[in-house]
N, C-alpha and C positions, 0 to 999 in steps of 0.2 A: 252530735254534729256540734263543733263549735264555731262561735261566731268568729271573723276575721279581726284581727287586733286594728283597732281604729285608733287614728291619730287625734287627738283633742288639745285644746289649749283652754286653760282658766282664764277667764277675763277678770274676774274679781279676786282681791287679796283676802277678803273675810269671806270663806267658803262654810266654816263653823264658827261663827263669831265669838260664842261662848267660850269653847275649848281654845280658840286662838287666843282670846283676851287674858283668859287664866294663864296661858303658857307665856305670854308677854309680859303680863306682871310677874309671874314668878322670875323671869330672866331679870327684868329691870329692878325689881326689889332686891335679888341677890347681889347685882351690880351697886346698889346704892349701899346696901349693908357693907360691902367691901370697901366702897369709897368712904364711908362713915367710920369706920374702924381705922383705915389709914388717916384720916384727918384727926382722929382722936390721938393716935400714935404719934404723930407730928406734933400736935399742939403739946402733948405731955413731953414730948421729947425737949421741944424749944422752951417751955417751963422750966424742965431741969436745967438746962442751960443756962438759962437766964437766972435763976437761983444760984447755981454756981458760978458763973462769970458774968455778972452784972455788966461790967464795963466793957468787956469785950463783946458781948452779944447785944448791947444797946443799939448800935446803927442798923443791925440786921433786924432787930425787932421793930425799930421805927420804919423800915421798909417793909414790913410784914403787912401791914394794913393795906397799902395801895396794891399789893400783890394779891390779896385776898379776893378782892372784886374781881380782877382780871381771871383767878383760879376758877369762881363761880360762874363766870361766862364760859368760861372753856370747858366745865363741867355740864353746863346745860347742853352744849352743843353734843358733848360726848354721850348723855343722855338720850337725846333725840336720835343719834347714831345708833345706840344700843336698841331703842324703841323698832327703828326700821329694820335693823338687823334681826330682831325677835319676830317682827312682822313676816318677813321673809322665810325664816326658819318653821315658824308656825304654820305657814301656808304649805310648807313641804310635808308636814305631818297631817294636818287637817283635810288637804286634799284626798290622799289616800283613805283616810277614814271615812269621808263623805262617799267616796268611790264604793267601798265595801258595803255602805249602808244602802246604797241604791241599787247594787248588785243582790244583795240580801233580800231588799223587798221584791226584786222582780223574780226571784227563786221562790220567795214565799207565796207568790200569785200562780206558780206553777211552770215558770219557765226555767227548766233545769239546764238550758244550754247556755244559761249566761256564766261568764267568767269576768274576772276582775283584770282590768288593763290599766297599770298605772304607767307615769310618764318616767322618762329617764332621769335620775335625780331625786326622784321621790321616795319618801321611806316606807318602810314596811315591803320591800321587794320579796324578803324570803316568805313573808307571810301571804303574798300574792301568788306567790309559787304553789306553797302547800294548799291554800284554799283552791286554786285551779285544778291541782292534783287531785282533791278529795271530791271536786265536782265530776271530774271526769270518770272517777269511780263510781259516784252515786247515778250519774246519768247513764253508765254501762249498766249497773245493776239494775235500774228501771226499766231499761230496755230487755234486758235478759230474763225479767221476771216474768214466770209463767201465769198466764191469764186464767183467771177463776171462773 
């Protein structure tokens, strides 16, 4: 006997804080590394241009310092945006992991009618389907097992 599919809303962003923070850190560090590589490449290119054409590039180089502070301000906003997006993405992964853990705990206590029900848009939908099929087979075998 399967339970009816219930509709639920998660009220918190951090369901599995450790997993989500590691995921967010990985995304943020990856973006920062990409930005650092781009900044180094830009600096190297400007230095090469300045060495090759000092008179031509000097006006651009003089304007570069004021532009850099604006650049760092924009990068800070961009990083904040990346952190928010990574929190949302990590929630889509951590929520299903949490739901699987809770369902497994209930099954471990002997309730073989438990199934995993994920929200639309959550990750691990295929795993949910396979897990629920597995539990259907397990529950059926337990029901059909001859009594000793």
